[in-house]
N, C-alpha and C positions, 0 to 999 in steps of 0.2 A: 803419493803413492799412486794416486794413479795416473797420473801424466807419467810417469816412469813403467807402469804396467804397460798400456798405452804404446809407447816407445819402443818396450823392449818385443810388444807382438808385432809389430809393422815391420820389427829387424826380421824375426824369428820365420815370418809369413815370408816377406822376400825372399829368406833363404831358400825355405822350402821350394815356394816354387820354382827359383834359378835350378839348384842341386835336385829336390826329389822329383817333381812334376817334371822337369824339363824343359819351361817355360823360358823362353830367350826375349819374345817381345818386351819391354821394358812398358809398355804404356799397360801393359798387361799386367806385369808385376806390379807396377803401381797401385791399378784400381783397386787389384785384391789384396794387395798390401793395406793403402787406406781404407777398404771396404770391413777391415778387418779390425784394425786397431781404432774404429771410429766404433764399430759397434760393442769392441770392448768394453771403448770408454761410457756408451750410452747404459751397457751392462751394470757396471758397476754404478753411476749417478744412479739411477730406479734402485738400484739396493740399498744404494744409501738413503734416496730420500724415503724409500716404503722402513726400513728400518729406525729413524728416529722418534721418537714421541711427540706427539701433538702438546704444545708450547712449552716444548724444550730448546734450550739453546745448544746448537752443532759448535763446535771446535774452529770449521773453519770458517765463519761468519764472524 
């Protein structure tokens, strides 16, 4: 689920840069989109890690 949300974030930010902000530079759009996608990925990972109970097992491992 985390990877899907990250990919969707990348696409939405890319299109937002292109259509809403009017950024034409591909490198700028790439950096902004990747930064947002990595940020979402990290935020979800931190949230999941804090949500785990000590000593408990998680589904992903």
